N, C-alpha and C positions, 0 to 999 in steps of 0.2 A: 202162610206160603206154599204150601205145598198143596194145597189146594185151588190155591190160583194157578199155580204150573198144571194142574192134574186140567182143568178146565182151558188154560190156553193153548195148552198141546191137543185137546179136543177141536177145540175152536179154530187153530190151525188147520188140521186136518181136513175138516167140514169145507171151510172157507176156500182149499186151494181144491178141493173135490169140484166143489161147484161151478170154480171156474174152469177146470179142466172139462167138465162137464158142458159147459154153454160154449166152447171153442169148439167141443167135436159135432157140436149138433150144426153150426152155422160154418158159413163158407166166407174167410177172411174176404176183403177186397184189400187190403195194401199186401206188405211185405210181412213177412214171418217175425223182423225185428218188430216191425209198428205192431202189430197185432200181442208180440208179449207184451208191448211197452204197455198200450191200453191196458190187456188183463192183470199188469204188474199194478195199477195204480187203482182197478175195484179192486184188489187182493187187498193193496194196503190199508187203504180206506175203510173196509169190510174188519179188518184183524184190529185197526187203531178203535175204532167203537163196540168191539168184544172185549180189550182192554178193558178198555171204560167201565165196564157193564161187568167185568169181572172183579175188579177192582173194588168196586162198591155194592158186590155179593147179591146185584140182581138179573137172576137169570131170566125172568120174565120178564123186564123190559126188553133183553135183548131177544126174544124169540119174538117179539113186536115189531122190534125197530128192524131184525131183520128183513122180515118182508117186506118194507117198505123200504128200506136204503138199497136192497139187492135191487129194486126195483128200477130206482131212481141210476143206479148206478150203470146197469144195463142196457136202461132206455138212454142214457150220455151215448154210449158204446154201439149202438145202433149206426152211424154213419159209416162204421168201420169193416162194417159186411154185408156183401151184395143179396141176402136174404128180401126176400119180402117183409112187409111188415106184419100179417096175418103169420108167416111163415115165424119171426121170429120171435112172437108173443106166445106161440106154441111153445116155441124153443125155454124161455124163460119161464114160461110156467110149467113145464117138463122138469126144468131144474129144480123149481122149488117145489114140486110135490116129492120128487124123487129124496129131496134132503127131508124133507117131513116124513118121508118112509122111514127113510135112514133113522130118523131121530128119535121113533117110534121105538122101531125092531131094536134098536141097539141098547137104547134102556130098558126096556122089556128083557132082554136078553141078557143084560149084565145086571139083574138085578140080586140072581142069586150065585154069581159068580163072585171067590175072594177078590178083594180091589175092586170095588164097581165101578169107581172113576176114572181107573184105568181103561177095565173093562169093556167098557162103552166107548174108549175110543180105539179100543182095538176092532170091538165090533163096527164102528164106522170106518175103519179104514180097509177092513174085509169086502163090507157091502160097497162102499164106493168103489172102491176097485172093481167088483166083479161089474156092476152096472157100469163103468167106464170103459169098460173090454166090452161087453154083453153089445152098447151102443159102436163102439168105433170096428169092431168086425163083425158084426150081422146088420144092427137096423141101420146105419149110417147112410147107403146106397138106397134104402129103402125115402129113405128122407125125401133126396133129390130127383128122385123120380115122380116124384108123387103132389109136386109144390104147387099145381095148381087146386089141391083136394084140402089145401091146410084150413080154409073158414069151415071144413064140414068138422073133421077131425079137433079143432080150439073148443069145441061148444064141449067134446068128452071131459079133455083136460082141464078145463074152465070149471065144471062143477066139481071135480076133485078138489082143485086148485080152493075154489072158497068153503070148503066142508071145509077141510083142516085149518085154514086162517079163520075160522070161526073158533074152533078151538083152541089155538092159540091167543088169537086177539082179544077172548072174551075172559082168558084166564087169571084170575087172579093170583095163583102161585104156579106155575107152570110144572112143578116138581109133584104137586101133588096132584093137577089138572092129569100128568101123565101116569099117576099109580091110584088115583081112582078110575081115570075113565081107560083105565088101559083094556077093556074089552071092549067099548064101542070104538077103539082108537081101533082096535087089532082090525075089527071086520071091514071099517072105511080101510084099511091099507089093502085088503084081501079083496072088496067091490074095487077100487083104483086100481091094482093090477089086472084084475079082469077087464076091468075098461080100456087098458091099456094094448093086453093081450090083442081085443077084437079090434082095436086101432091097427095094430103094427099086421094083423090076417089082409085086414083089408086092404092097409099098405103095398103086400103083398101080389095081394089079387091087380089092384091096380098097378103097380110096377110090369106085371105077365102081360098087361093088356097094352102099357104101354110101350113094352120090349117088342112085341108085335107090329105096333106102328111103325116103329122106329125101322123094325126089320123092312116091312114092307117098302119104306122111304129108300130104306138102303139099295133094296132090289132093283126099284126103280132108276136113282141113280146110276148103279150098275150095269142097269139094260143101257141107258145114254153112253154112258161111257161105251160101250161095248158097241155100238153101231158105229160112236166116232171113230175106236182103234178099227172096225173091220172097214170102212170108207177108205182110214188111212190106206190098209193093209191092198185093197180092193187098187187104191192111186201107185202103191209101190211096185205091182205086182205089174203095172202098166209101164210103169219106168225103165223097171226090170227088163220087158218086153226089147225097148226101143235100146237098151244096154246091150242085148245080146246082137239085134240089127245091125247098131253100129260094129260091135266086135267082128261080127261076121265081114263087114266090110273092111273092119281092122288086120285082119287076118291074110283076109286077101291084098291086102297091096305092102304090107310088110315080106308079105312072100313073094312078090313082084320085084320089089327093092331087093331083097336078096338073091332071089335069079340074075341082078343086075349087078351084083357086088354093091349097091350103096347102103353100105351097114351104117354108117357115120346118120344118117336119114333116117334109117329104119329105130335106130338106137335111141333119137332125139322121139321119135313117134310114139315109143313104148316108155319113155320118161313122162312124157304128156300125159301119155294114160295113165302110168300108176298114179302122177300125183293129183288124179280126179276121182279116182278110185273111193267109196267111202272108207274112212276109218273105222280101226277097232270100237265097237262101243265102251264107251265108259262104266265102268260098275261102282256102281256109288257103296251100297254097303251087301251083304252075305246073306240079306233074307229077299230070295224072290219077288216074290208079292211087293215088298216094299221097293224095291229096285225097280221093277216094272214099272211102276206107277209110275216113278219119280225121272226116268229114262222117257218116260211120255211126254210129262209135261214139263222138262226141260226142254225136249225137242219142241214140243207147241211154240215154249216162250221165246228161245233163241230164233226159229223162223219167225216169230215176229216182231225181231229187231229188241227182246228183253234180255239184258244180261243176269245171266246165273251164276250166283255163288252160292255151291250145295257141299254142305260137311256131313256126312252121316255115319254112324257107327252102330247098326241093327243085327246081332245077330241071325242066326236062320231060325233058330228054332225059341219063342216066343211062351210065356204065360199067360196069353190074350190072342185073341183073334187076329191072326195076321194080315185078313183078309181087311179086317174094320177096321185097322193101321194103315193101311195101304188107301181105303176109300177116306179114312181120317187125312189124310197129307195128301192126296187128290183134291179132296175138296179145298183145303186150305191153298194150293196150289192152283186152282182154277180161280177160286175169288182174288188171290193177288195179281194172274195174267189178268181179269178184267180190270183191276183196278188201276194196272200201269197203261192198259191201254187208252183209259181216259184222262190221261195227264198229257197236260201241253206239248204240241212237239218237240218245244225247246227244253224240257225236262227230263232227267237222266230212267230213264228205265230199268231196273235193277231189280231182283229177287232173292233174297235171300233164307236159306233154311237151313237149320241146327238141329239132328236129330242125334239121340244118344241112349244107348240101353245097356246101363250097368246093375242090373238091379232096381233101379228105377227107371221110369223113360222119362226124357225132358226133349222136347219138340219145339220147335220155336221156328215161324215165321214170318219175314218181315218184310215190306214195300211200300212205296211211296204212292201218296194220295194226292187227289185233288179236290178239294171240294170240302165237305163238312160229314163227317163219322159220328151222327148220333148217338150213343148208348142207354138203353133202357134202365131201369130200377135196376135190375140185377146184373148190369155191367156187361150187356150182350149186345150187338150190333143192332138198331132197330130194325126193324125189315119194314117197308118203304111201300112197296108193290106186292099184291094180292097173288100167290104163286112162288115167291122168292122165297130164301131162306133157310129152304127145305136141306142144305146142304151143313152150313150153320147149326142147323139142327141135330142133324147127322154126326156132326164131331163131338155136339154137350152131351148126346146120348150115349156114344161110346166112351165119352170120359166120366160121365155118372155110373154108367154099367161098371166101371173100373173102380170106383170109388177113389175118382182122381179129383184133378184141379185144372181149372182154365182161367185166363185172365188175357182181356183186351184190353188194348192201348191206343190210345190214337192223339200224338199231337206233336207239334211243328214237322206235318207233313209226311210222317213213318206211323205205319199203320201195323202191332204189330200181337201175335197171338201168339202164346204161351202154355204148354199141356205139361202138366206134372202126372206122371202115375207110379 
């Protein structure tokens, strides 16, 4: 019974770590609750198989079943993630390779320690925790910035996967294999780690190149927006000249009325003049850059007959680029305005924006739309015309660079974009 408990404890640590690592590498398509339920189902089935093998005492069978069963379970869970097939496959193989590496290292390191069955579990816990933290804190953003290169990196991970699988599937006694073949297995672990290190260095270089492209696109968008603002400023200057001209005539009229003692008529003119003066600008949030972007597009929307419902709570200081956030909001609001302009005349034109930062940024933009908004396999709006989509790509680049999530939904005539960082 004590041996069964040691096996079960070790299997539980491995199963939970594999599931957590798998989720860390992928982008969920649905809510956290749905994703948690799917992962819980995978964990339950995986542990059930492990318990059966522990009761029968056949650890070799468990090692072989784990490779196949985890693949089937992960494949069944693929529709719940937004990642492309090759990215999903690379992530699955990476999880299995990490599991193999931890299996080998924990077995070798625990042999010379007291209570090796429990020492093995402790080593697994330490190694899995280190790997998960490494992926979550350092490597996760690199995965998302270089999705189009997964087909290249797949062959590196696949080679290590087949090498480890050969040791496991050809073994008649897994404990004996780990003992007798310890040196070749350790060499394989070293080569695999070196290969993955090369992959991550490559990803870092690709990520830097990708960021340069995004910065270029961002500058182009900023330049276009600046031209629009300068055009509006020039128009405002022209309007101010007209106002100043009218003000001189008003002052002359008021002076004439006051000289003739017609105070009531003069007061009436002043009241009407005050009524048409511009109102005090609305301050939507404390952050100057974000407030300027929102103010500009809010005025643009209202000028085109679009009702705005804007609620923002963004502080003056942010841990990420406030310019990038303001451009993200600008792109989302501009897209929403264009969508509202395509509505039928009787359709309600409205734009909803919610943004709050309390250690975590939650940004949501919602608007009605007409027609269809197809989403691609990653859950992003499909680009129908060449030259379009740079704004959306800029938004996603900002999200990826800061390790966040973005979710698009289009249903019942309402288009919703939610960003969480």
